mmCIF file of the N, C-alpha and C atoms, coordinates in Angstrom:
data_MODEL
# 
_entry.id   MODEL 
# 
loop_
_atom_site.group_PDB 
_atom_site.id 
_atom_site.type_symbol 
_atom_site.label_atom_id 
_atom_site.label_alt_id 
_atom_site.label_comp_id 
_atom_site.label_asym_id 
_atom_site.label_entity_id 
_atom_site.label_seq_id 
_atom_site.pdbx_PDB_ins_code 
_atom_site.Cartn_x 
_atom_site.Cartn_y 
_atom_site.Cartn_z 
_atom_site.occupancy 
_atom_site.B_iso_or_equiv 
_atom_site.pdbx_formal_charge 
_atom_site.auth_seq_id 
_atom_site.auth_comp_id 
_atom_site.auth_asym_id 
_atom_site.auth_atom_id 
_atom_site.pdbx_PDB_model_num 
ATOM 1   N N  . MET A 1 1  ? 0.895  -1.165 -0.030  1.00 0.00 ? 1  MET A N  1 
ATOM 2   C CA . MET A 1 1  ? 0.032  -0.014 -0.066  1.00 0.00 ? 1  MET A CA 1 
ATOM 3   C C  . MET A 1 1  ? 0.865  1.227  0.021   1.00 0.00 ? 1  MET A C  1 
ATOM 4   N N  . GLU A 1 2  ? 0.646  2.138  -0.897  1.00 0.00 ? 2  GLU A N  1 
ATOM 5   C CA . GLU A 1 2  ? 1.407  3.308  -1.041  1.00 0.00 ? 2  GLU A CA 1 
ATOM 6   C C  . GLU A 1 2  ? 0.797  4.514  -0.332  1.00 0.00 ? 2  GLU A C  1 
ATOM 7   N N  . VAL A 1 3  ? 1.556  5.172  0.588   1.00 0.00 ? 3  VAL A N  1 
ATOM 8   C CA . VAL A 1 3  ? 0.972  6.291  1.275   1.00 0.00 ? 3  VAL A CA 1 
ATOM 9   C C  . VAL A 1 3  ? 1.676  7.493  0.736   1.00 0.00 ? 3  VAL A C  1 
ATOM 10  N N  . LYS A 1 4  ? 0.860  8.447  0.327   1.00 0.00 ? 4  LYS A N  1 
ATOM 11  C CA . LYS A 1 4  ? 1.338  9.764  -0.085  1.00 0.00 ? 4  LYS A CA 1 
ATOM 12  C C  . LYS A 1 4  ? 1.151  10.780 0.889   1.00 0.00 ? 4  LYS A C  1 
ATOM 13  N N  . ALA A 1 5  ? 2.162  11.621 1.024   1.00 0.00 ? 5  ALA A N  1 
ATOM 14  C CA . ALA A 1 5  ? 2.055  12.740 1.985   1.00 0.00 ? 5  ALA A CA 1 
ATOM 15  C C  . ALA A 1 5  ? 1.076  13.775 1.449   1.00 0.00 ? 5  ALA A C  1 
ATOM 16  N N  . LYS A 1 6  ? 0.440  14.355 2.298   1.00 0.00 ? 6  LYS A N  1 
ATOM 17  C CA . LYS A 1 6  ? -0.546 15.429 1.874   1.00 0.00 ? 6  LYS A CA 1 
ATOM 18  C C  . LYS A 1 6  ? 0.272  16.800 1.651   1.00 0.00 ? 6  LYS A C  1 
ATOM 19  N N  . GLU A 1 7  ? -0.034 17.381 0.601   1.00 0.00 ? 7  GLU A N  1 
ATOM 20  C CA . GLU A 1 7  ? 0.735  18.680 0.277   1.00 0.00 ? 7  GLU A CA 1 
ATOM 21  C C  . GLU A 1 7  ? -0.167 19.774 1.081   1.00 0.00 ? 7  GLU A C  1 
ATOM 22  N N  . LYS A 1 8  ? 0.552  20.582 1.720   1.00 0.00 ? 8  LYS A N  1 
ATOM 23  C CA . LYS A 1 8  ? -0.058 21.696 2.449   1.00 0.00 ? 8  LYS A CA 1 
ATOM 24  C C  . LYS A 1 8  ? -0.173 22.844 1.463   1.00 0.00 ? 8  LYS A C  1 
ATOM 25  N N  . ALA A 1 9  ? -1.505 23.277 1.250   1.00 0.00 ? 9  ALA A N  1 
ATOM 26  C CA . ALA A 1 9  ? -1.705 24.363 0.268   1.00 0.00 ? 9  ALA A CA 1 
ATOM 27  C C  . ALA A 1 9  ? -1.173 25.668 0.829   1.00 0.00 ? 9  ALA A C  1 
ATOM 28  N N  . ILE A 1 10 ? -0.425 26.419 -0.040  1.00 0.00 ? 10 ILE A N  1 
ATOM 29  C CA . ILE A 1 10 ? 0.054  27.702 0.448   1.00 0.00 ? 10 ILE A CA 1 
ATOM 30  C C  . ILE A 1 10 ? -1.116 28.700 0.490   1.00 0.00 ? 10 ILE A C  1 
ATOM 31  N N  . LYS A 1 11 ? -1.242 29.466 1.493   1.00 0.00 ? 11 LYS A N  1 
ATOM 32  C CA . LYS A 1 11 ? -2.277 30.510 1.604   1.00 0.00 ? 11 LYS A CA 1 
ATOM 33  C C  . LYS A 1 11 ? -1.865 31.940 1.345   1.00 0.00 ? 11 LYS A C  1 
ATOM 34  N N  . CYS A 1 12 ? -2.724 32.767 1.119   1.00 0.00 ? 12 CYS A N  1 
ATOM 35  C CA . CYS A 1 12 ? -2.472 34.214 0.861   1.00 0.00 ? 12 CYS A CA 1 
ATOM 36  C C  . CYS A 1 12 ? -1.780 34.742 2.131   1.00 0.00 ? 12 CYS A C  1 
ATOM 37  N N  . ARG A 1 13 ? -0.831 35.536 1.855   1.00 0.00 ? 13 ARG A N  1 
ATOM 38  C CA . ARG A 1 13 ? -0.187 36.284 3.143   1.00 0.00 ? 13 ARG A CA 1 
ATOM 39  C C  . ARG A 1 13 ? -1.041 37.217 3.730   1.00 0.00 ? 13 ARG A C  1 
ATOM 40  N N  . HIS A 1 14 ? -1.967 37.722 2.978   1.00 0.00 ? 14 HIS A N  1 
ATOM 41  C CA . HIS A 1 14 ? -2.829 38.848 3.609   1.00 0.00 ? 14 HIS A CA 1 
ATOM 42  C C  . HIS A 1 14 ? -4.287 38.248 3.970   1.00 0.00 ? 14 HIS A C  1 
ATOM 43  N N  . HIS A 1 15 ? -4.645 37.060 3.428   1.00 0.00 ? 15 HIS A N  1 
ATOM 44  C CA . HIS A 1 15 ? -5.894 36.474 3.677   1.00 0.00 ? 15 HIS A CA 1 
ATOM 45  C C  . HIS A 1 15 ? -5.669 35.025 3.931   1.00 0.00 ? 15 HIS A C  1 
ATOM 46  N N  . PRO A 1 16 ? -5.255 34.633 5.159   1.00 0.00 ? 16 PRO A N  1 
ATOM 47  C CA . PRO A 1 16 ? -4.970 33.189 5.463   1.00 0.00 ? 16 PRO A CA 1 
ATOM 48  C C  . PRO A 1 16 ? -5.987 32.179 5.209   1.00 0.00 ? 16 PRO A C  1 
ATOM 49  N N  . SER A 1 17 ? -7.195 32.546 5.003   1.00 0.00 ? 17 SER A N  1 
ATOM 50  C CA . SER A 1 17 ? -8.261 31.575 4.727   1.00 0.00 ? 17 SER A CA 1 
ATOM 51  C C  . SER A 1 17 ? -8.335 31.301 3.274   1.00 0.00 ? 17 SER A C  1 
ATOM 52  N N  . ARG A 1 18 ? -7.677 32.099 2.415   1.00 0.00 ? 18 ARG A N  1 
ATOM 53  C CA . ARG A 1 18 ? -7.734 31.859 0.995   1.00 0.00 ? 18 ARG A CA 1 
ATOM 54  C C  . ARG A 1 18 ? -6.496 31.130 0.473   1.00 0.00 ? 18 ARG A C  1 
ATOM 55  N N  . ASP A 1 19 ? -6.720 30.259 -0.465  1.00 0.00 ? 19 ASP A N  1 
ATOM 56  C CA . ASP A 1 19 ? -5.598 29.570 -1.138  1.00 0.00 ? 19 ASP A CA 1 
ATOM 57  C C  . ASP A 1 19 ? -4.848 30.622 -2.110  1.00 0.00 ? 19 ASP A C  1 
ATOM 58  N N  . ALA A 1 20 ? -3.555 30.327 -2.237  1.00 0.00 ? 20 ALA A N  1 
ATOM 59  C CA . ALA A 1 20 ? -2.775 31.279 -3.004  1.00 0.00 ? 20 ALA A CA 1 
ATOM 60  C C  . ALA A 1 20 ? -3.071 31.131 -4.566  1.00 0.00 ? 20 ALA A C  1 
ATOM 61  N N  . TYR A 1 21 ? -3.095 32.212 -5.196  1.00 0.00 ? 21 TYR A N  1 
ATOM 62  C CA . TYR A 1 21 ? -3.302 32.310 -6.639  1.00 0.00 ? 21 TYR A CA 1 
ATOM 63  C C  . TYR A 1 21 ? -1.909 32.320 -7.324  1.00 0.00 ? 21 TYR A C  1 
ATOM 64  N N  . ALA A 1 22 ? -1.016 33.010 -6.714  1.00 0.00 ? 22 ALA A N  1 
ATOM 65  C CA . ALA A 1 22 ? 0.419  33.166 -7.219  1.00 0.00 ? 22 ALA A CA 1 
ATOM 66  C C  . ALA A 1 22 ? 1.249  32.973 -5.908  1.00 0.00 ? 22 ALA A C  1 
ATOM 67  N N  . VAL A 1 23 ? 2.378  32.261 -6.168  1.00 0.00 ? 23 VAL A N  1 
ATOM 68  C CA . VAL A 1 23 ? 3.326  32.037 -5.164  1.00 0.00 ? 23 VAL A CA 1 
ATOM 69  C C  . VAL A 1 23 ? 4.678  32.458 -5.474  1.00 0.00 ? 23 VAL A C  1 
ATOM 70  N N  . CYS A 1 24 ? 5.474  33.145 -4.586  1.00 0.00 ? 24 CYS A N  1 
ATOM 71  C CA . CYS A 1 24 ? 6.880  33.509 -4.826  1.00 0.00 ? 24 CYS A CA 1 
ATOM 72  C C  . CYS A 1 24 ? 7.549  32.044 -4.510  1.00 0.00 ? 24 CYS A C  1 
ATOM 73  N N  . GLN A 1 25 ? 8.347  31.631 -5.467  1.00 0.00 ? 25 GLN A N  1 
ATOM 74  C CA . GLN A 1 25 ? 8.992  30.313 -5.296  1.00 0.00 ? 25 GLN A CA 1 
ATOM 75  C C  . GLN A 1 25 ? 10.121 30.433 -4.368  1.00 0.00 ? 25 GLN A C  1 
ATOM 76  N N  . LYS A 1 26 ? 10.841 31.691 -4.267  1.00 0.00 ? 26 LYS A N  1 
ATOM 77  C CA . LYS A 1 26 ? 12.026 31.754 -3.470  1.00 0.00 ? 26 LYS A CA 1 
ATOM 78  C C  . LYS A 1 26 ? 11.603 31.765 -2.008  1.00 0.00 ? 26 LYS A C  1 
ATOM 79  N N  . TYR A 1 27 ? 10.571 32.511 -1.654  1.00 0.00 ? 27 TYR A N  1 
ATOM 80  C CA . TYR A 1 27 ? 10.259 32.691 -0.297  1.00 0.00 ? 27 TYR A CA 1 
ATOM 81  C C  . TYR A 1 27 ? 8.897  32.026 0.170   1.00 0.00 ? 27 TYR A C  1 
ATOM 82  N N  . SER A 1 28 ? 8.222  31.288 -0.754  1.00 0.00 ? 28 SER A N  1 
ATOM 83  C CA . SER A 1 28 ? 6.975  30.592 -0.603  1.00 0.00 ? 28 SER A CA 1 
ATOM 84  C C  . SER A 1 28 ? 5.928  31.588 -0.005  1.00 0.00 ? 28 SER A C  1 
ATOM 85  N N  . THR A 1 29 ? 5.876  32.780 -0.552  1.00 0.00 ? 29 THR A N  1 
ATOM 86  C CA . THR A 1 29 ? 4.864  33.658 -0.142  1.00 0.00 ? 29 THR A CA 1 
ATOM 87  C C  . THR A 1 29 ? 3.744  33.568 -1.114  1.00 0.00 ? 29 THR A C  1 
ATOM 88  N N  . GLY A 1 30 ? 2.552  33.469 -0.675  1.00 0.00 ? 30 GLY A N  1 
ATOM 89  C CA . GLY A 1 30 ? 1.366  33.271 -1.441  1.00 0.00 ? 30 GLY A CA 1 
ATOM 90  C C  . GLY A 1 30 ? 0.473  34.542 -1.498  1.00 0.00 ? 30 GLY A C  1 
ATOM 91  N N  . TYR A 1 31 ? -0.201 34.785 -2.650  1.00 0.00 ? 31 TYR A N  1 
ATOM 92  C CA . TYR A 1 31 ? -1.101 35.965 -2.710  1.00 0.00 ? 31 TYR A CA 1 
ATOM 93  C C  . TYR A 1 31 ? -2.433 35.285 -3.395  1.00 0.00 ? 31 TYR A C  1 
ATOM 94  N N  . CYS A 1 32 ? -3.541 35.637 -2.876  1.00 0.00 ? 32 CYS A N  1 
ATOM 95  C CA . CYS A 1 32 ? -4.869 35.301 -3.487  1.00 0.00 ? 32 CYS A CA 1 
ATOM 96  C C  . CYS A 1 32 ? -4.992 36.083 -4.822  1.00 0.00 ? 32 CYS A C  1 
ATOM 97  N N  . GLU A 1 33 ? -5.962 35.832 -5.463  1.00 0.00 ? 33 GLU A N  1 
ATOM 98  C CA . GLU A 1 33 ? -6.242 36.433 -6.774  1.00 0.00 ? 33 GLU A CA 1 
ATOM 99  C C  . GLU A 1 33 ? -6.434 37.890 -6.559  1.00 0.00 ? 33 GLU A C  1 
ATOM 100 N N  . GLU A 1 34 ? -7.287 38.193 -5.557  1.00 0.00 ? 34 GLU A N  1 
ATOM 101 C CA . GLU A 1 34 ? -7.489 39.665 -5.251  1.00 0.00 ? 34 GLU A CA 1 
ATOM 102 C C  . GLU A 1 34 ? -6.273 40.414 -4.914  1.00 0.00 ? 34 GLU A C  1 
ATOM 103 N N  . CYS A 1 35 ? -5.421 39.821 -4.123  1.00 0.00 ? 35 CYS A N  1 
ATOM 104 C CA . CYS A 1 35 ? -4.215 40.540 -3.774  1.00 0.00 ? 35 CYS A CA 1 
ATOM 105 C C  . CYS A 1 35 ? -3.139 40.628 -4.920  1.00 0.00 ? 35 CYS A C  1 
ATOM 106 N N  . PHE A 1 36 ? -3.228 39.463 -5.739  1.00 0.00 ? 36 PHE A N  1 
ATOM 107 C CA . PHE A 1 36 ? -2.281 39.509 -6.851  1.00 0.00 ? 36 PHE A CA 1 
ATOM 108 C C  . PHE A 1 36 ? -2.646 40.558 -7.838  1.00 0.00 ? 36 PHE A C  1 
ATOM 109 N N  . ARG A 1 37 ? -3.840 40.952 -7.985  1.00 0.00 ? 37 ARG A N  1 
ATOM 110 C CA . ARG A 1 37 ? -4.173 42.021 -8.907  1.00 0.00 ? 37 ARG A CA 1 
ATOM 111 C C  . ARG A 1 37 ? -4.306 43.381 -8.208  1.00 0.00 ? 37 ARG A C  1 
ATOM 112 N N  . SER A 1 38 ? -3.842 43.444 -7.103  1.00 0.00 ? 38 SER A N  1 
ATOM 113 C CA . SER A 1 38 ? -3.925 44.741 -6.380  1.00 0.00 ? 38 SER A CA 1 
ATOM 114 C C  . SER A 1 38 ? -2.403 45.110 -5.979  1.00 0.00 ? 38 SER A C  1 
ATOM 115 N N  . GLU A 1 39 ? -2.252 46.326 -5.392  1.00 0.00 ? 39 GLU A N  1 
ATOM 116 C CA . GLU A 1 39 ? -0.985 46.787 -4.957  1.00 0.00 ? 39 GLU A CA 1 
ATOM 117 C C  . GLU A 1 39 ? -0.421 45.993 -3.744  1.00 0.00 ? 39 GLU A C  1 
ATOM 118 N N  . ALA A 1 40 ? -1.230 45.075 -3.172  1.00 0.00 ? 40 ALA A N  1 
ATOM 119 C CA . ALA A 1 40 ? -0.759 44.236 -1.990  1.00 0.00 ? 40 ALA A CA 1 
ATOM 120 C C  . ALA A 1 40 ? 0.283  43.300 -2.441  1.00 0.00 ? 40 ALA A C  1 
ATOM 121 N N  . CYS A 1 41 ? 0.286  42.989 -3.692  1.00 0.00 ? 41 CYS A N  1 
ATOM 122 C CA . CYS A 1 41 ? 1.243  41.931 -4.245  1.00 0.00 ? 41 CYS A CA 1 
ATOM 123 C C  . CYS A 1 41 ? 2.486  42.618 -4.709  1.00 0.00 ? 41 CYS A C  1 
ATOM 124 N N  . HIS A 1 42 ? 3.645  42.192 -4.195  1.00 0.00 ? 42 HIS A N  1 
ATOM 125 C CA . HIS A 1 42 ? 4.866  42.786 -4.663  1.00 0.00 ? 42 HIS A CA 1 
ATOM 126 C C  . HIS A 1 42 ? 5.931  41.877 -4.471  1.00 0.00 ? 42 HIS A C  1 
ATOM 127 N N  . CYS A 1 43 ? 6.994  41.940 -5.300  1.00 0.00 ? 43 CYS A N  1 
ATOM 128 C CA . CYS A 1 43 ? 8.225  41.155 -5.121  1.00 0.00 ? 43 CYS A CA 1 
ATOM 129 C C  . CYS A 1 43 ? 8.854  41.550 -3.728  1.00 0.00 ? 43 CYS A C  1 
ATOM 130 N N  . SER A 1 44 ? 9.251  40.587 -2.928  1.00 0.00 ? 44 SER A N  1 
ATOM 131 C CA . SER A 1 44 ? 9.743  40.808 -1.700  1.00 0.00 ? 44 SER A CA 1 
ATOM 132 C C  . SER A 1 44 ? 11.086 41.388 -1.657  1.00 0.00 ? 44 SER A C  1 
ATOM 133 N N  . ASN A 1 45 ? 11.890 41.134 -2.728  1.00 0.00 ? 45 ASN A N  1 
ATOM 134 C CA . ASN A 1 45 ? 13.260 41.607 -2.858  1.00 0.00 ? 45 ASN A CA 1 
ATOM 135 C C  . ASN A 1 45 ? 13.670 41.712 -4.346  1.00 0.00 ? 45 ASN A C  1 
ATOM 136 N N  . PRO A 1 46 ? 13.066 42.718 -5.075  1.00 0.00 ? 46 PRO A N  1 
ATOM 137 C CA . PRO A 1 46 ? 13.204 42.785 -6.522  1.00 0.00 ? 46 PRO A CA 1 
ATOM 138 C C  . PRO A 1 46 ? 14.698 43.052 -6.965  1.00 0.00 ? 46 PRO A C  1 
ATOM 139 N N  . LYS A 1 47 ? 15.456 43.493 -6.117  1.00 0.00 ? 47 LYS A N  1 
ATOM 140 C CA . LYS A 1 47 ? 16.886 43.751 -6.545  1.00 0.00 ? 47 LYS A CA 1 
ATOM 141 C C  . LYS A 1 47 ? 17.814 42.522 -6.388  1.00 0.00 ? 47 LYS A C  1 
ATOM 142 N N  . ALA A 1 48 ? 17.379 41.577 -5.567  1.00 0.00 ? 48 ALA A N  1 
ATOM 143 C CA . ALA A 1 48 ? 18.192 40.450 -5.258  1.00 0.00 ? 48 ALA A CA 1 
ATOM 144 C C  . ALA A 1 48 ? 18.195 39.393 -6.359  1.00 0.00 ? 48 ALA A C  1 
ATOM 145 N N  . TYR A 1 49 ? 19.196 38.600 -6.487  1.00 0.00 ? 49 TYR A N  1 
ATOM 146 C CA . TYR A 1 49 ? 19.207 37.610 -7.475  1.00 0.00 ? 49 TYR A CA 1 
ATOM 147 C C  . TYR A 1 49 ? 18.205 36.521 -7.119  1.00 0.00 ? 49 TYR A C  1 
ATOM 148 N N  . CYS A 1 50 ? 17.452 36.032 -8.138  1.00 0.00 ? 50 CYS A N  1 
ATOM 149 C CA . CYS A 1 50 ? 16.458 34.968 -7.904  1.00 0.00 ? 50 CYS A CA 1 
ATOM 150 C C  . CYS A 1 50 ? 16.517 33.925 -9.048  1.00 0.00 ? 50 CYS A C  1 
ATOM 151 N N  . ASP A 1 51 ? 16.602 32.706 -8.733  1.00 0.00 ? 51 ASP A N  1 
ATOM 152 C CA . ASP A 1 51 ? 16.684 31.546 -9.702  1.00 0.00 ? 51 ASP A CA 1 
ATOM 153 C C  . ASP A 1 51 ? 15.211 31.444 -10.509 1.00 0.00 ? 51 ASP A C  1 
ATOM 154 N N  . TYR A 1 52 ? 14.229 31.973 -9.883  1.00 0.00 ? 52 TYR A N  1 
ATOM 155 C CA . TYR A 1 52 ? 12.915 31.759 -10.424 1.00 0.00 ? 52 TYR A CA 1 
ATOM 156 C C  . TYR A 1 52 ? 12.425 33.122 -11.101 1.00 0.00 ? 52 TYR A C  1 
ATOM 157 N N  . ARG A 1 53 ? 13.170 34.118 -11.213 1.00 0.00 ? 53 ARG A N  1 
ATOM 158 C CA . ARG A 1 53 ? 12.822 35.492 -11.724 1.00 0.00 ? 53 ARG A CA 1 
ATOM 159 C C  . ARG A 1 53 ? 12.161 35.337 -13.182 1.00 0.00 ? 53 ARG A C  1 
ATOM 160 N N  . LEU A 1 54 ? 12.667 34.592 -14.078 1.00 0.00 ? 54 LEU A N  1 
ATOM 161 C CA . LEU A 1 54 ? 12.104 34.482 -15.402 1.00 0.00 ? 54 LEU A CA 1 
ATOM 162 C C  . LEU A 1 54 ? 10.806 33.954 -15.474 1.00 0.00 ? 54 LEU A C  1 
ATOM 163 N N  . GLN A 1 55 ? 10.368 33.143 -14.526 1.00 0.00 ? 55 GLN A N  1 
ATOM 164 C CA . GLN A 1 55 ? 9.125  32.464 -14.515 1.00 0.00 ? 55 GLN A CA 1 
ATOM 165 C C  . GLN A 1 55 ? 8.133  32.914 -13.502 1.00 0.00 ? 55 GLN A C  1 
ATOM 166 N N  . CYS A 1 56 ? 8.565  34.065 -12.791 1.00 0.00 ? 56 CYS A N  1 
ATOM 167 C CA . CYS A 1 56 ? 7.777  34.635 -11.675 1.00 0.00 ? 56 CYS A CA 1 
ATOM 168 C C  . CYS A 1 56 ? 6.689  35.516 -12.073 1.00 0.00 ? 56 CYS A C  1 
ATOM 169 N N  . MET A 1 57 ? 5.448  35.219 -11.896 1.00 0.00 ? 57 MET A N  1 
ATOM 170 C CA . MET A 1 57 ? 4.280  36.121 -12.154 1.00 0.00 ? 57 MET A CA 1 
ATOM 171 C C  . MET A 1 57 ? 4.292  37.339 -11.380 1.00 0.00 ? 57 MET A C  1 
ATOM 172 N N  . ILE A 1 58 ? 4.716  37.180 -10.111 1.00 0.00 ? 58 ILE A N  1 
ATOM 173 C CA . ILE A 1 58 ? 4.681  38.275 -9.183  1.00 0.00 ? 58 ILE A CA 1 
ATOM 174 C C  . ILE A 1 58 ? 5.652  39.373 -9.605  1.00 0.00 ? 58 ILE A C  1 
ATOM 175 N N  . TRP A 1 59 ? 6.937  38.985 -9.986  1.00 0.00 ? 59 TRP A N  1 
ATOM 176 C CA . TRP A 1 59 ? 7.870  40.042 -10.365 1.00 0.00 ? 59 TRP A CA 1 
ATOM 177 C C  . TRP A 1 59 ? 7.591  40.625 -11.703 1.00 0.00 ? 59 TRP A C  1 
ATOM 178 N N  . ALA A 1 60 ? 6.920  39.795 -12.591 1.00 0.00 ? 60 ALA A N  1 
ATOM 179 C CA . ALA A 1 60 ? 6.451  40.390 -13.877 1.00 0.00 ? 60 ALA A CA 1 
ATOM 180 C C  . ALA A 1 60 ? 5.389  41.362 -13.708 1.00 0.00 ? 60 ALA A C  1 
ATOM 181 N N  . MET A 1 61 ? 4.484  41.159 -12.828 1.00 0.00 ? 61 MET A N  1 
ATOM 182 C CA . MET A 1 61 ? 3.368  42.195 -12.503 1.00 0.00 ? 61 MET A CA 1 
ATOM 183 C C  . MET A 1 61 ? 4.000  43.370 -11.865 1.00 0.00 ? 61 MET A C  1 
ATOM 184 N N  . CYS A 1 62 ? 4.970  43.282 -10.987 1.00 0.00 ? 62 CYS A N  1 
ATOM 185 C CA . CYS A 1 62 ? 5.501  44.437 -10.477 1.00 0.00 ? 62 CYS A CA 1 
ATOM 186 C C  . CYS A 1 62 ? 6.316  45.218 -11.487 1.00 0.00 ? 62 CYS A C  1 
ATOM 187 N N  . GLU A 1 63 ? 6.999  44.629 -12.331 1.00 0.00 ? 63 GLU A N  1 
ATOM 188 C CA . GLU A 1 63 ? 7.631  45.301 -13.490 1.00 0.00 ? 63 GLU A CA 1 
ATOM 189 C C  . GLU A 1 63 ? 6.683  46.047 -14.393 1.00 0.00 ? 63 GLU A C  1 
ATOM 190 N N  . GLN A 1 64 ? 5.580  45.376 -14.649 1.00 0.00 ? 64 GLN A N  1 
ATOM 191 C CA . GLN A 1 64 ? 4.536  46.188 -15.463 1.00 0.00 ? 64 GLN A CA 1 
ATOM 192 C C  . GLN A 1 64 ? 4.062  47.414 -14.807 1.00 0.00 ? 64 GLN A C  1 
ATOM 193 N N  . GLY A 1 65 ? 3.900  47.295 -13.524 1.00 0.00 ? 65 GLY A N  1 
ATOM 194 C CA . GLY A 1 65 ? 3.376  48.346 -12.705 1.00 0.00 ? 65 GLY A CA 1 
ATOM 195 C C  . GLY A 1 65 ? 4.331  49.595 -12.378 1.00 0.00 ? 65 GLY A C  1 
ATOM 196 N N  . MET A 1 66 ? 5.665  49.377 -12.763 1.00 0.00 ? 66 MET A N  1 
ATOM 197 C CA . MET A 1 66 ? 6.632  50.299 -12.408 1.00 0.00 ? 66 MET A CA 1 
ATOM 198 C C  . MET A 1 66 ? 6.862  51.305 -13.583 1.00 0.00 ? 66 MET A C  1 
ATOM 199 N N  . ASP A 1 67 ? 5.995  51.284 -14.606 1.00 0.00 ? 67 ASP A N  1 
ATOM 200 C CA . ASP A 1 67 ? 6.161  52.245 -15.759 1.00 0.00 ? 67 ASP A CA 1 
ATOM 201 C C  . ASP A 1 67 ? 6.072  53.745 -15.253 1.00 0.00 ? 67 ASP A C  1 
# 
C-alpha cells in the first residue's frame, strides 16, 4: 500500500483563509487572486538575484506596474 504525503496548500499572506493564486517560489509567499491583482502583491526583494525570476508572475506584474 502506497502512502502519499498530503501537500499543504500555500495560503495568501494577507488572507490566510484563501488559497494562493500566485506564489513566490523563492520565499514561498502566497497571494490570493484579489491581492495578486492589487498593490498588495509585490516582489519581496526585487533587486536580489532569484533563480525563479524569469518564470515569476509576481515579479512580472511588479515590473509592469513600475512604468
